[in-house]
MDTraj code that builds the backbone (N, CA, C; nanometers):
import mdtraj as md
import numpy as np

residues = "MET GLN HIS ILE SER LEU PRO ARG THR ASN TYR PRO ALA CYS CYS TYR LYS LEU CYS VAL TYR TYR SER LEU LEU ARG THR ARG ARG ALA THR ASN ALA ARG TYR LEU THR GLN MET GLN ASP ASN VAL THR GLU LEU ALA ILE SER".split()
xyz = np.array([
    [4.4271, 1.7380, -2.4915],
    [4.3324, 1.6316, -2.4869],
    [4.3840, 1.5136, -2.4106],
    [4.5002, 1.5282, -2.3446],
    [4.5578, 1.4166, -2.2736],
    [4.4892, 1.3914, -2.1454],
    [4.4468, 1.4948, -2.0698],
    [4.3919, 1.4688, -1.9404],
    [4.2503, 1.4432, -1.9343],
    [4.1979, 1.3563, -2.0274],
    [4.0624, 1.3077, -2.0203],
    [4.0553, 1.1896, -1.9281],
    [3.9450, 1.1882, -1.8454],
    [3.9403, 1.0855, -1.7460],
    [3.8941, 0.9520, -1.8103],
    [3.8443, 0.9567, -1.9350],
    [3.8114, 0.8283, -1.9951],
    [3.9236, 0.7460, -2.0335],
    [3.9138, 0.6084, -2.0334],
    [4.0244, 0.5260, -2.0798],
    [4.0562, 0.5529, -2.2250],
    [4.1824, 0.5374, -2.2525],
    [4.2200, 0.5776, -2.3933],
    [4.1681, 0.4826, -2.4958],
    [4.1578, 0.3541, -2.4664],
    [4.1072, 0.2632, -2.5633],
    [3.9607, 0.2827, -2.5941],
    [3.8887, 0.3278, -2.4966],
    [3.7408, 0.3374, -2.5059],
    [3.6985, 0.4662, -2.5778],
    [3.7874, 0.5662, -2.5696],
    [3.7477, 0.7061, -2.6237],
    [3.7214, 0.6998, -2.7703],
    [3.8031, 0.6555, -2.8570],
    [3.7780, 0.6618, -2.9988],
    [3.6496, 0.5916, -3.0359],
    [3.6208, 0.4806, -2.9766],
    [3.5053, 0.4006, -3.0161],
    [3.3823, 0.4878, -2.9749],
    [3.3752, 0.5511, -2.8679],
    [3.2702, 0.6364, -2.8237],
    [3.2535, 0.7558, -2.9319],
    [3.3627, 0.8113, -2.9583],
    [3.3615, 0.9164, -3.0617],
    [3.2994, 0.8777, -3.1941],
    [3.3497, 0.7551, -3.2300],
    [3.2985, 0.6988, -3.3619],
    [3.1503, 0.6738, -3.3608],
    [3.1027, 0.6142, -3.2508],
    [2.9572, 0.5910, -3.2397],
    [2.8839, 0.7170, -3.2401],
    [2.9253, 0.8195, -3.1752],
    [2.8519, 0.9440, -3.1760],
    [2.8563, 1.0073, -3.3154],
    [2.9709, 1.0014, -3.3799],
    [2.9738, 1.0552, -3.5136],
    [2.8792, 0.9830, -3.6102],
    [2.8753, 0.8535, -3.6042],
    [2.7798, 0.7707, -3.6858],
    [2.6379, 0.8073, -3.6529],
    [2.6125, 0.8133, -3.5130],
    [2.4737, 0.8397, -3.4812],
    [2.4289, 0.9796, -3.5270],
    [2.5164, 1.0761, -3.5101],
    [2.4801, 1.2059, -3.5594],
    [2.4575, 1.2172, -3.7064],
    [2.5445, 1.1468, -3.7830],
    [2.5292, 1.1521, -3.9276],
    [2.4027, 1.0773, -3.9723],
    [2.3740, 0.9731, -3.9015],
    [2.2493, 0.8993, -3.9307],
    [2.1284, 0.9995, -3.9017],
    [2.1290, 1.0667, -3.7927],
    [2.0225, 1.1578, -3.7603],
    [2.0125, 1.2608, -3.8607],
    [2.1240, 1.3150, -3.9103],
    [2.1194, 1.4239, -4.0074],
    [2.0632, 1.3750, -4.1385],
    [2.1049, 1.2598, -4.1861],
    [2.0538, 1.2033, -4.3121],
    [1.9056, 1.1730, -4.3024],
    [1.8680, 1.1186, -4.1869],
    [1.7248, 1.0905, -4.1660],
    [1.6399, 1.2077, -4.1680],
    [1.6914, 1.3162, -4.1012],
    [1.6185, 1.4417, -4.0969],
    [1.6014, 1.4999, -4.2418],
    [1.7086, 1.4853, -4.3165],
    [1.7076, 1.5313, -4.4544],
    [1.6009, 1.4541, -4.5438],
    [1.5979, 1.3246, -4.5262],
    [1.5040, 1.2458, -4.6068],
    [1.3640, 1.2748, -4.5562],
    [1.3501, 1.2902, -4.4271],
    [1.2147, 1.3319, -4.3756],
    [1.1684, 1.4648, -4.4308],
    [1.2570, 1.5600, -4.4426],
    [1.2133, 1.6869, -4.4968],
    [1.1743, 1.6686, -4.6514],
    [1.2573, 1.5886, -4.7221],
    [1.2268, 1.5748, -4.8607],
    [1.0950, 1.5016, -4.8768],
    [1.0656, 1.4010, -4.7919],
    [0.9371, 1.3298, -4.7975],
    [0.8222, 1.4156, -4.7673],
    [0.8376, 1.5079, -4.6639],
    [0.7325, 1.6019, -4.6247],
    [0.6955, 1.6953, -4.7397],
    [0.8044, 1.7480, -4.8085],
    [0.7766, 1.8381, -4.9175],
    [0.7069, 1.7686, -5.0345],
    [0.7526, 1.6461, -5.0542],
    [0.6830, 1.5672, -5.1584],
    [0.5338, 1.5504, -5.1284],
    [0.5058, 1.5151, -5.0002],
    [0.3751, 1.5024, -4.9654],
    [0.2920, 1.6252, -4.9885],
    [0.3495, 1.7416, -4.9439],
    [0.2772, 1.8648, -4.9647],
    [0.2544, 1.8937, -5.1125],
    [0.3430, 1.8583, -5.1936],
    [0.3278, 1.8798, -5.3404],
    [0.2143, 1.7919, -5.3922],
    [0.2024, 1.6684, -5.3434],
    [0.0965, 1.5839, -5.3881],
    [-0.0399, 1.6457, -5.3387],
    [-0.0432, 1.6903, -5.2154],
    [-0.1687, 1.7439, -5.1592],
    [-0.2096, 1.8688, -5.2353],
    [-0.1165, 1.9553, -5.2723],
    [-0.1547, 2.0778, -5.3435],
    [-0.2015, 2.0404, -5.4800],
    [-0.1410, 1.9373, -5.5488],
    [-0.1932, 1.8935, -5.6753],
    [-0.3295, 1.8389, -5.6623],
    [-0.3580, 1.7638, -5.5641],
    [-0.4934, 1.7135, -5.5418],
    [-0.5951, 1.8299, -5.5207],
    [-0.5530, 1.9282, -5.4502],
    [-0.6431, 2.0381, -5.4154],
    [-0.6589, 2.1194, -5.5420],
    [-0.5637, 2.1377, -5.6218],
    [-0.5903, 2.2144, -5.7502],
    [-0.6790, 2.1296, -5.8412],
    [-0.6627, 2.0113, -5.8616],
    [-0.7377, 1.9218, -5.9515],
    [-0.8711, 1.8887, -5.8765],
])
top = md.Topology()
chain = top.add_chain()
for i, resn in enumerate(residues, 1):
    res = top.add_residue(resn, chain, resSeq=i)
    for name in ("N", "CA", "C"):
        top.add_atom(name, md.element.get_by_symbol(name[0]), res)
traj = md.Trajectory(xyz[None], top)
């Protein structure tokens, strides 16, 4: 990993931002899925009643 053309000081910051961004995306996707399933449950309950 020594022969990367990026400056050494800049590289960890970029990695960190990418990691944070991806973790945010992952958690947001998880919460979205949970919310969608909750909505579907509510809709089915309404349809049954």
